[in-house]
C-alpha positions in Angstrom: 30.4 53.4 12.7 34.0 53.9 11.9 36.3 56.6 13.2 39.8 57.2 11.7 42.7 59.2 12.8 44.1 62.0 10.8 47.7 61.4 10.2 48.2 64.5 8.3 48.2 66.7 11.4 50.8 64.5 13.2 53.1 64.5 10.0 53.0 68.2 9.7 54.2 68.4 13.3 56.9 66.0 12.5 58.0 67.9 9.4 58.0 71.3 11.2 60.1 69.9 13.9 62.7 68.5 11.4 62.8 71.8 9.6 63.3 73.9 12.8 65.9 71.3 13.9 67.8 71.7 10.6 67.6 75.5 10.6 69.0 75.6 14.1 71.7 73.2 13.3 72.6 75.4 10.3 72.6 78.7 12.1 74.7 77.3 15.0 77.0 75.2 12.8 80.1 77.2 13.8 80.0 76.5 17.5 83.8 75.9 17.7 84.5 79.6 17.9 81.5 80.8 19.6 80.3 80.3 23.2 78.2 77.8 24.8 75.0 79.4 23.6 75.7 78.5 20.1 76.6 75.1 21.0 73.3 74.9 22.9 71.5 76.1 19.8 73.2 73.3 17.7 72.4 70.7 20.3 68.8 71.8 20.4 68.7 71.5 16.7 70.0 68.1 16.7 67.5 66.9 19.5 64.5 68.5 17.5 65.7 66.9 14.1 66.1 63.5 15.9 62.7 63.7 17.6 61.0 64.7 14.2 62.6 61.8 12.4 61.8 59.4 15.3 58.2 60.6 15.1 58.1 60.0 11.4 59.5 56.4 11.8 57.3 55.3 14.7 54.2 57.4 14.0 50.8 55.4 13.8 47.3 55.6 12.7 44.3 54.2 14.3 40.8 53.4 13.2 38.0 52.5 15.7 35.0 50.6 14.4 31.7 49.9 16.3 30.6 46.7 14.5 27.1 46.1 15.7 26.5 43.4 13.2 29.2 41.2 14.7 28.8 42.8 18.2 32.2 43.9 18.8 34.6 46.9 18.9 37.6 46.9 16.4 40.6 48.8 16.9 43.2 48.8 14.1 46.7 50.3 14.8 49.1 50.7 11.8 52.5 51.8 12.3 55.0 53.1 9.7 57.6 50.9 10.9 56.9 47.7 13.0 53.7 46.5 11.3 50.1 46.7 12.6 47.8 45.1 15.0 44.2 44.7 15.5 42.5 44.4 18.9 39.0 42.8 18.8 36.8 43.4 21.8 33.5 41.5 21.8 30.6 43.4 23.4 30.2 40.5 26.1 33.8 41.4 27.2 33.1 44.9 28.0 32.7 45.7 31.7 32.4 49.5 31.3 33.1 52.5 29.1 34.9 55.6 30.5 36.4 58.8 29.6 40.1 59.4 29.9 41.9 62.8 30.0 45.3 64.0 29.0 46.8 67.5 29.4 46.0 70.6 31.6 43.0 73.0 31.0 45.4 75.9 31.9 47.8 75.2 29.0 44.9 74.7 26.5 45.9 71.2 25.4 43.4 69.0 27.1 42.5 65.8 25.0 39.7 63.1 25.8 39.8 59.5 25.2 37.3 56.8 25.2 38.4 54.0 27.5 37.0 50.4 27.3 37.5 48.4 30.5 37.2 44.7 29.9 35.8 42.1 32.4 39.5 41.0 33.2 40.3 44.6 34.2 42.5 45.5 31.1 42.0 49.1 29.8 42.1 49.9 26.1 42.4 53.5 25.2 40.9 53.9 21.7 42.5 57.0 20.5 45.9 56.7 21.9 48.2 59.5 21.0 46.5 59.9 17.5 44.7 63.0 16.2 40.9 62.4 15.8 38.3 65.1 14.9 36.6 66.2 18.0 39.0 64.8 20.4 39.5 68.2 22.4 35.7 68.2 23.0 34.4 66.5 26.1 30.8 66.7 24.6 31.8 65.0 21.6 33.5 62.2 23.7 30.4 61.9 25.9 28.2 61.6 22.9 30.5 59.0 21.4 30.4 57.1 24.7 26.5 57.1 24.6 26.5 55.9 21.2 28.7 52.9 22.2 26.7 52.1 25.2 23.3 52.3 23.1 24.9 49.9 20.5 26.0 47.5 23.2 22.4 47.6 25.0 20.6 47.1 21.6 22.6 44.0 20.9 22.6 42.4 24.4 
């Protein structure tokens, strides 16, 4: 089983942030004659533009593979700038699987993550900050956790 992040969603967010920043900078470009509100709008535009560009540069995609044949979990992280890395976790090194959570339910932005805890105590968050289909559904993550647990039990 292989899961891949959807970089288009993040890229769209970065592009929208850049465009909003440029629009604010354009609308508030004459802050020398206006008051502090216009200067604030210009600086907000600069900040949004900078964050959007930074997100485009350091954005990453992830793929998570449950490799039952080789008895391992493979996490591939590819960045636009700075290369990529691969984390290979053999089934024998996995102590437990858990579910991590980010965000608040009250704001409607709760995301779940599958967390692998190795025998040496290191935690690996498989989804990180990337967009995966079903990541906002706790049921989907629990089902995924069960699939990982069953695969580990079958190969032990």
